[in-house]
GUVO-264331 format. One line per 8 residues: number of its first residue (from 1); for each residue y, z, x of N, C-alpha, C. Coordinates in steps of 0.1 Angstrom, whole numbers, plus 2048, in hexadecimal, padded with zeros to 3 digits. Each point is the difference from the previous one (the first is absolute). Layout:
N
NUM> Y:Z:X:Y:Z:X:Y:Z:X  ...
//
This chain:
317
1> 711:2F6:64A:803:7F6:808:7F4:7FF:80A  7FC:80D:806:7F9:7FC:80F:7F4:7FC:7F8  7FB:803:7F4:7F8:802:7FB:7FE:7ED:800  80D:7FB:7F7:7FD:7EF:7FF:800:7FE:80E  803:7FF:808:803:7FB:80F:7EE:802:802  7FB:80A:7FF:7F4:803:807:7F6:7F9:7F6  803:7FF:7F6:7FB:7F6:7F5:7FD:7F1:806  80E:7FE:802:801:7EE:803:7F9:7FC:80B
9> 802:80D:80E:7F6:7FD:80D:7F3:7FD:7FA  7FB:80D:7F8:7F2:7F8:803:7F8:7F6:7F6  80A:7FD:7F6:7FE:7F4:7F9:7FE:7F3:80C  80B:803:809:801:7F6:808:7F0:7F8:808  800:812:807:7F3:802:80A:7F3:7F7:7F6  7FD:80A:7F4:7F7:7FB:7F8:7FD:7F2:802  80C:7FA:7FC:802:7F1:801:7F9:7F9:806  808:800:80B:7F8:7FC:810:7F4:801:801
17> 7F7:80F:7FB:7F7:800:809:7F6:7F7:7F2  7FE:7FE:7F3:7FF:7F7:7F5:800:7F2:805  80F:7FA:805:801:7F4:808:7F3:7FE:809  803:805:808:7F8:7FF:810:7F2:804:7FE  7F9:803:7F4:7F1:80C:802:7FD:7F0:7F6  807:7FA:7F4:7FF:7EF:7F9:7FD:7FB:80B  806:7FB:80C:805:7F4:805:7EE:802:80D  800:80D:801:7F6:803:809:7F1:7FD:7FE
25> 803:800:7EF:7EF:801:7FA:7FE:7F2:7FF  80E:7F8:7FC:802:7F0:800:7F8:7FA:80C  808:803:809:7FE:7FC:812:7F3:803:801  7F6:811:7FF:7F2:801:805:7F7:7F2:7F9  802:7FC:7F5:7F8:7FB:7F3:7FC:7F2:808  806:7FB:808:803:7F2:80C:7F2:801:807  7F3:7F4:800:7F8:803:806:803:7FB:80E  7F9:7FF:806:803:7F9:80D:7F0:7FA:80A
33> 7FF:7F3:806:7F9:7FB:7FF:7F7:808:80F  7F3:802:7FB:7F8:802:80C:7FE:7FC:80F  7FB:810:807:7FF:7FB:80F:7FB:7F8:802  7FF:7FB:80B:7F7:7F5:805:7F5:804:800  7F0:7F7:7FB:7F6:809:807:7FC:7FC:80C  7FB:80A:807:7FA:802:80E:7F4:7F3:7FE  7FF:7FB:80F:7F6:7FE:806:7F3:804:7FC  7F7:7F7:7F3:7F1:80F:806:7F7:7FE:809
41> 801:7F9:80A:7F4:7FD:806:80B:800:811  804:80A:802:807:803:80B:7F8:7FA:810  7F3:7FF:7FE:7FA:7FE:80F:7FD:7F1:7FB  802:7FB:7F7:7FD:7F0:803:809:7FB:803  7FE:7F8:808:80D:7F8:80E:805:7F8:7F2  80E:7F5:802:801:7F7:7F9:7FC:7F8:804  802:7F8:7F5:7F5:7F0:804:80C:7F6:804  7F4:7F9:80D:80E:7F6:807:800:7EF:7FA
49> 7F9:803:7F6:7FD:7F4:7F8:810:7FD:7F5  7FE:7F2:805:813:7FE:7FC:7FB:7FB:7F2  807:7FE:7F5:801:7FC:7F2:807:7F5:7FD  7F7:7FA:7FA:807:7F1:7FE:800:7F8:7EE  806:7F6:7FC:801:800:7F2:7FE:7F0:7FD  7F3:801:7FB:7FE:7ED:7FC:80C:7FA:7F6  809:7F5:805:80B:7FB:7F7:7FB:7F9:7F2  7F6:7FE:7FB:7FA:7FD:7F5:7FD:805:7F7
57> 7FE:80F:802:7FD:808:7F9:80A:807:7F5  809:7FF:803:811:80B:7FB:809:7F0:7FE  801:805:7F1:80F:7F7:7FC:80D:804:802  80A:7FD:803:80D:80B:7FE:804:7FF:7EE  804:80A:7FF:80B:7FA:7EF:80A:802:803  807:7F9:7F7:80D:7F9:803:80C:80E:800  80A:7F8:80A:80A:80D:800:800:80C:7F2  805:80D:7FF:800:806:7F7:812:802:802
65> 804:804:7EC:80F:7FF:804:802:80F:7FF  804:803:80E:805:811:804:80B:800:807  807:7FC:7F4:811:800:804:801:810:804  7F8:805:7F7:806:810:7FF:7FC:808:80E  7F8:7FB:804:7FC:806:80E:801:7FB:80D  804:7F6:801:804:7F6:80C:80F:804:807  800:803:807:812:809:805:807:7F3:7FF  80D:804:7FD:808:7F6:7FF:809:800:80C
73> 802:80C:806:807:7FC:80F:7F9:7FD:80C  807:802:80E:7FF:7F4:809:7EF:804:808  803:810:7FF:7F5:806:807:7F1:7FB:7FC  7FB:7F9:7F5:7F7:7FC:7FF:7FB:7F4:80A  806:7F9:801:802:7F8:80C:801:807:80E  7F3:805:809:809:803:809:803:7EE:80C  80A:806:808:808:7F6:807:7F3:7FA:808  801:7F1:806:7F7:7F8:806:803:803:80F
81> 80E:807:806:804:806:810:7F7:80B:802  7FD:807:7F6:7FB:80E:803:7F7:805:80D  808:802:80B:7F6:7FF:812:7F6:809:7FD  7FD:80C:7F7:7F6:806:808:7F3:7FB:7F6  801:7FE:7F7:7F3:7F6:7F9:802:7F3:7FC  7FF:7F6:800:803:7F7:800:7F6:7F5:7F6  809:7F9:7FD:7F7:7FB:7F5:7F1:7F4:803  7FA:801:7FD:7F4:7F9:803:7FB:7F4:7F4
89> 801:7F3:807:80A:7F8:7F8:7F1:7F3:7FA  803:7FE:7F9:7F4:7F3:7F5:7F6:806:803  7F8:80C:7FE:7F1:807:7FD:7FB:7FC:7F7  7EE:7FA:801:7FD:800:7F8:7F9:80C:7F7  803:801:7F3:7F7:80F:7FB:7F6:7FC:7F9  7F7:809:801:7F6:802:7F5:7FE:80C:7F8  7FB:7FE:7F6:800:80C:7F5:7F1:80A:805  800:80C:7FF:7FA:808:7FF:800:80C:7F5
97> 7F5:809:800:802:80C:7F5:7F4:809:800  807:807:802:7F4:811:802:7F3:7FC:7F4  7F6:801:803:7F5:800:7F8:7FA:7F5:803  809:7F5:809:7FA:7F4:7FE:7F3:800:809  7F9:7F4:7F8:7EE:802:806:800:7F5:80A  7EF:801:808:802:7F9:805:7FD:7EF:800  802:7F6:807:7FF:7F2:7F8:7FD:7F9:80C  7FA:7F5:803:7FE:7F7:80F:80A:7FE:805
105> 80E:7FD:7FA:80A:808:80B:809:805:800  7FA:80D:7FC:805:809:802:7F4:810:7FF  7F7:7FB:80D:7F4:80E:803:806:80D:800  80C:802:7FC:803:810:804:806:805:7F2  7F9:808:7FB:807:808:7F2:809:805:804  80B:803:7F1:80C:809:801:7FD:80B:7FC  7F8:80A:7FB:7FA:80B:7F8:808:80A:80A  800:7FC:811:805:805:808:80A:7F9:80A
113> 80B:809:805:805:7F7:80B:800:804:80D  809:7FA:80A:7FB:803:80F:808:80F:804  806:803:7F3:804:80D:806:7FC:80F:7F7  7FB:7F9:7EF:7FD:80B:7F6:7ED:7FE:7FD  7F5:80A:802:7F4:7FA:7FB:801:804:7F3  808:804:7FB:802:7FE:7EF:809:802:7F7  804:7F2:805:80E:7F4:7FE:7FF:7FE:7F1  7F5:7FC:7F9:7FD:7FD:7F4:801:80C:7F6
121> 7F8:80A:805:803:813:7F6:80F:7FE:801  806:7FE:80D:80D:80B:805:80B:7F8:7F8  7FE:7F4:7FF:807:7F4:7F6:802:803:7F2  7F2:803:7FC:7FE:808:7F0:7F9:7F3:7FC  7F9:7F2:808:7F9:7F8:7F4:801:7F4:80B  7FE:7F9:7F2:7FE:7F0:807:80B:7FB:7FE  807:7F7:806:80E:7FD:802:7FD:7F1:7F8  7FC:7FB:7F8:7FC:7F4:7FB:80F:7F8:802
129> 7FA:7F4:805:80C:7F2:803:7FE:7F8:7F6  7FB:7FE:7F7:800:7FE:7F0:80A:7FE:7FD  80D:7F6:800:80D:803:7F9:802:805:7F3  7F8:7FD:7F5:7FD:800:7F3:7F9:811:7FD  7FD:805:80E:7FB:80E:7FF:80C:809:806  80B:7FD:7FD:80D:806:80F:807:804:7F3  807:808:806:80E:801:7F1:811:7FD:80C  807:803:7F4:80A:7FC:804:808:805:811
137> 7F9:812:7FD:800:80B:80B:7F9:7FA:811  7FC:7F4:801:7F9:7FB:80C:7F7:807:7FF  7F9:80A:7F9:7F2:804:803:7F3:7FB:7F4  7F5:804:806:7F5:7FD:7F8:801:804:7EC  7F7:7FB:7FB:800:804:7F0:7F8:80F:804  801:80B:7F8:7F3:809:803:805:80C:807  806:804:808:804:805:807:80E:802:808  806:80A:805:80A:805:808:801:7FF:80E
145> 7FD:7F6:808:7FF:804:811:803:80F:801  7F8:802:80B:7FF:80C:805:809:7FA:80E  802:7F5:801:80B:7FD:811:808:7F6:7F9  80A:7FD:80C:805:7F9:7FB:7FB:7F1:7FE  803:7F9:7F6:7F4:7F0:7FF:80B:7F5:806  80B:803:803:805:7F4:80B:7F4:805:812  7FB:7FA:807:7F9:801:809:7FF:7F3:808  800:801:809:7F9:7F4:80D:7F5:804:808
153> 7FB:7F5:802:7F4:801:815:80C:7F8:808  7FF:803:80C:804:7FA:807:7F5:803:80D  802:7F6:807:7F3:7FA:80B:801:80B:80D  800:80D:7FD:804:80A:80D:7FA:80B:7F8  7F8:809:809:7FA:811:802:801:804:80C  80C:808:7FE:7FD:809:80B:7FD:809:807  7F8:800:7FA:7F0:80F:7FD:7F1:7FA:804  7FA:800:80C:7F5:800:801:7F5:805:7F9
161> 801:80D:7FD:7F8:808:7FA:80E:80D:7FB  7FA:808:7F9:801:80E:7FE:80A:807:80B  7FD:801:80A:802:806:80F:80A:7F8:805  7FB:7F3:806:807:7F8:808:80C:7F6:7F5  80B:7FD:808:809:7F6:801:7FB:7F4:80B  804:7F3:7F9:7FE:7EF:80B:809:80A:80E  7FA:7F9:80C:80E:807:80C:80A:7F6:7FC  803:7F6:7FD:810:7FB:7FB:806:801:7F5
169> 7FD:80D:7FC:807:802:7F2:80B:804:803  801:80A:808:80D:80C:802:80A:7F5:805  7FB:7F2:80A:807:7FA:802:80C:7F1:7F4  7F7:7FD:7FC:7FF:7F6:7F3:809:803:7F6  800:813:7F9:800:7FF:7F2:80F:806:802  808:7FD:7F6:80F:803:806:803:814:7FC  7F9:801:7F4:7FF:812:7FC:7F8:806:806  7FA:7F9:80C:7F5:80A:802:804:80E:800
177> 807:803:810:805:80A:801:804:80A:7F5  80A:7FC:7F6:803:806:7F6:7F5:805:7F4  7F6:7FB:800:7F4:802:7F5:7F7:803:806  7F9:804:80A:7F6:803:80B:7FB:80C:7FB  7F3:804:7FC:7FD:811:7FA:7F5:804:80C  7F7:7F6:800:7F7:803:806:7F7:7F0:805  7F9:800:80B:7F5:7F7:802:7F7:7FD:7F5  802:7F2:7F9:7F2:7FF:7F7:806:7FE:7F2
185> 80E:801:7FD:806:807:7F6:80A:7F2:7FF  800:7FA:7F9:808:7F1:800:811:801:7FA  809:7FB:807:80D:7FF:805:806:7F2:7F5  7F6:7FD:7F7:802:7F2:7FD:800:801:7EE  7F7:80B:7FC:7FA:7FF:7F1:810:800:7FA  801:7FD:7F3:80D:802:7F8:80C:7FD:809  801:7F2:80C:810:7FC:802:805:7F9:7F5  80E:7FD:802:803:7FB:7F6:802:7F4:805
193> 7FF:7EE:7F5:802:7FA:804:808:7F9:7F7  805:7F2:803:80A:7F9:7F1:7F9:7F2:803  800:7FD:7F7:7F5:7EF:7FB:80B:7F9:7FD  802:7F2:7FF:808:7F9:7FC:800:7F4:801  804:7F9:7F2:7F5:7F8:7FA:80C:7F7:7FC  803:7F5:7FD:80B:7F8:7FD:80B:80E:800  807:802:7F2:80D:806:801:7FD:80E:7F8  7F2:803:806:7FA:810:801:7FC:803:804
201> 804:810:800:7FC:808:80B:7F9:80B:7F9  7F6:805:806:7F5:807:7FD:7FE:809:80B  7FD:810:7FF:800:807:804:7ED:80C:801  7F8:800:808:7F3:808:805:805:805:807  7F4:80A:802:7F6:809:809:7F3:7F4:806  802:808:80E:7ED:7F8:806:7F9:80A:801  7F4:7F8:7FC:7F9:80B:7F8:7ED:800:80A  802:7EF:804:7F3:801:801:805:7ED:80A
209> 7F0:801:808:803:7F5:80E:7FC:7F6:7FB  804:7F2:806:7FC:7F5:7FC:80D:7F8:7FD  7FA:7F6:7FE:7F6:7F4:7FE:7F9:7F9:80B  7F1:802:7FF:7F4:801:80A:803:806:80F  80A:805:804:806:804:80C:802:811:7FF  7FE:805:80B:809:80C:801:807:801:80C  801:7FA:80A:807:7FF:80B:806:7FA:80A  80A:7FD:7ED:80A:7F3:805:80C:80B:802
217> 803:802:80D:80B:80B:7FE:80C:7F5:80E  7FC:7F5:7FB:80E:7F7:809:803:7F6:7F5  7FB:7FE:7F7:808:7FD:7ED:805:807:7FD  7F8:810:7FE:803:80B:7F1:813:806:809  7FC:802:811:80D:808:7FF:80B:7F8:80B  7F7:7EF:805:808:7F6:80C:807:7F4:7F7  7F9:7F9:80C:808:7F3:7F9:7F6:7F3:7FC  7F4:804:802:7F5:7F4:801:7FF:7FD:7EF
225> 7FB:7F6:7F9:7F9:7FD:7FB:7F3:808:7FE  7FC:7FF:7F3:7F0:808:7FC:7F8:7F6:806  7F6:809:80A:7F2:7FA:807:7F4:7FA:7F6  803:809:7F6:7F3:7FA:7F3:802:7F0:7FC  7F6:7FD:7FE:803:7F2:7F9:7F0:7FA:7F8  800:80D:7FA:7FB:7FD:7EE:809:804:7F9  7FC:7F9:7F0:809:801:7F9:810:7FC:801  7FC:7F4:80D:80C:7F8:800:80C:809:80E
233> 7FD:808:7FF:801:808:80E:80B:80C:7F7  7F9:805:7F8:808:809:7F7:804:80B:80D  80E:80A:7FA:803:808:80C:802:80D:7F5  7FC:800:7F4:804:80E:7FC:7FA:802:7F0  7F9:806:7FE:7FE:801:7F2:803:80F:7F5  805:7F6:7F3:80C:806:7F7:7F0:80A:7F5  808:803:7F9:7FA:807:7F1:805:7FD:7F8  7F8:800:7F7:803:7FA:7F2:80E:7FE:7F7
241> 801:811:80A:813:801:7F6:80A:7FB:80A  7FC:800:80D:80B:7F4:807:7FB:7F6:7FF  7F6:7F2:7FB:7FE:7FB:7F9:80C:7F8:7F5  7FD:80A:7F8:806:7FE:7F4:80D:802:7FC  809:80C:80B:80E:803:800:804:7EE:808  7FB:7FF:80C:805:7F3:802:7FD:7F4:7FF  7F7:7FC:7F7:7FA:7F4:7F5:7FB:7FB:810  7FB:802:809:7F9:7F9:804:7EF:7F9:803
249> 7FA:7F7:802:7F3:800:800:7FD:801:80B  7EF:806:801:7F7:7FF:80C:804:7F4:805  801:804:813:805:7F3:805:80C:7FE:7FF  808:806:7FB:80F:7FC:803:807:807:808  80A:7F9:803:804:802:80D:810:809:800  801:80D:804:80A:806:7FF:807:806:80F  809:80B:7FE:805:804:80E:7FE:811:7FD  7FF:804:80D:7FE:810:7FE:805:808:80E
257> 806:80D:7FC:803:807:80E:7FD:80D:7F8  7FF:80C:80F:802:80C:7FC:811:802:7FA  7FB:813:7F9:80D:802:7FC:802:80D:801  808:809:805:7FE:80D:804:802:802:7F0  7FD:810:7F9:800:803:7F3:812:800:7FA  809:803:80A:80B:7F8:7FA:803:7F9:7F8  7F9:7F6:806:805:7F3:7FE:7F8:7FC:7F1  7F7:808:7FB:7FA:7FB:7F7:808:805:7F2
265> 805:7F3:7F8:809:803:7F5:7F8:806:7F2  805:800:7F7:7FF:801:7F1:7F3:7FB:7FB  7F4:804:7F9:7F6:7F6:7FD:7FB:7FB:7F9  7F6:804:7FD:7ED:7FD:7F8:7F8:807:80E  803:7FF:810:7F9:803:80B:7FF:812:7FF  80B:805:800:805:809:7FD:7FC:80E:7F7  7F9:7FB:7F5:7FC:806:7F8:7F5:80A:7FE  7F1:7FD:80B:7F3:802:7FC:7FA:804:80F
273> 7F9:80B:800:7F7:804:80B:804:809:808  7F1:808:800:804:80D:80C:804:7F8:80D  7F8:7F7:803:807:7FC:80E:80E:7FB:7FE  806:802:7F9:80C:7F7:7FE:80B:808:802  809:7FD:80E:80C:808:803:809:806:7F6  805:7F4:7F4:80B:806:7F8:7FB:80B:7F6  7F4:7FD:7F8:7F7:806:7F8:802:810:808  7F6:802:80A:804:80D:807:80D:806:802
281> 80C:7F8:804:80C:803:7FE:806:80A:7F3  7FF:7F6:7F4:800:808:7F5:7FB:80C:7FD  7F2:7FE:804:7F7:80D:7FD:809:80C:809  803:800:80E:803:809:805:813:7FF:7FA  803:7FA:7FD:812:803:7FA:7FA:806:7F4  7F8:7FF:7F3:7FB:806:7F5:7FC:80E:803  7F8:804:80E:801:80F:800:809:804:802  808:7FB:80C:80F:806:7FF:80B:806:7F6
289> 7FE:7F4:7F8:808:802:7F4:7FA:80E:7F9  7F5:800:7FF:7FE:80F:7FB:800:80C:805  7FB:7FC:80C:803:80F:808:810:802:7FE  80A:7F9:801:80B:802:7FC:803:804:7F3  7FA:7FC:7F8:804:802:7F0:7FB:812:7FC  7F2:800:807:7FC:80C:802:808:80A:807  806:800:80A:807:807:808:80E:800:7F8  805:7F8:7F8:80D:805:7F9:7FC:80A:7F3
297> 7F4:7F7:7FA:800:809:7F5:7FB:80A:807  7FA:80D:807:7FB:80B:806:814:806:7FC  807:7F8:80C:80D:807:801:807:802:7F5  7FF:7F7:7F4:808:806:7F1:7F7:80C:7F8  7F5:800:802:7F8:809:800:802:80F:806  803:7FD:80D:809:811:807:80A:800:7F9  808:7F3:7FE:80F:804:7FC:801:809:7F0  7F5:7F8:7F8:800:80B:7F4:7FC:813:7FD
305> 7F3:7FC:80C:7FB:80B:805:80E:80C:7FF  807:7FD:80B:80A:805:805:80B:800:7F5  7FF:7F9:7F9:80F:804:7F6:7F7:80A:7FA  7F5:805:7FA:7F8:806:7F6:807:810:807  7F8:801:80F:804:80A:807:80B:807:7FE  80C:7F3:804:80D:80A:7FF:808:802:7F6  7F8:7F8:7F0:807:7FF:7F7:7F9:809:7F4  7F1:803:806:7FA:807:7F0:7FE:7F2:7FA
313> 7EF:807:7FA:7FE:7F7:7F8:809:800:7F5  806:809:7FC:809:801:7F2:80C:7F5:803  804:801:80E:80A:7F7:7FD:806:7F0:7FA  7F9:7FC:7FD:804:7F4:7FB:7FC:7FF:7EE  801:811:7FC:7FF:803:7F4:811:7FF:7F9
//
């Protein structure tokens, strides 16, 4: 009877070890998004030039059927009365994209951004705005972006160069104290915003400065209208991914406001990018899960070894 009980205990322990080992192998096979590429020209100051987009160069595609990715709950539509970050209403939006080349109406190329001298390289390639060369996942055909394809530009840069901030930055930026690391390191890059067009809301990250101006803090953080007068007074540049999700054309009018990370609902804007808070969090959670599995597996191995030490190698016979 003792041998039978010992055999039963051994079988239970061995089964647990096998199950957890198999689960651990499955978890470890999940690939993770690569870490964000560092700036390769640290001594180069952020460009003070703004970005703009020529309305005639880009046509919007019809809204796609994305019922599977559009949240059905109310948090997908932030409340109008949100006090900290109020809506900017009836703002002209123009389309711009990573890798955009200079034109007569847009003399500044977009292979780099105001905060990233290697923007196109770090993004992974040319974010082709041609609707026929884009996928149903709001990405360009041919490569998977290494950064979030849902991005925008707003007409303010908090930095003068890589060593200093503008004197008003700490006063006008609501989250300056929470995100400040050192002088010259932007606290704006990666900030989430909501863009509303009709009954649709898209979420994107602030990755560049423009259109046209980079000092309009009264509009970006205050109650003023955009001071830019070009392109029908455009006050926000949106990426092709944002354009396609909303079904908005260049020079269309939208509403936008800043949002906290906790307000961003499920959607395609959470899926890609080393600069994406949600992708980073998924990597952290997978690493933690792998550590917990490894610890449990090691515990089961100790239980197995203790069993054999107590009962001898022939106890299961």
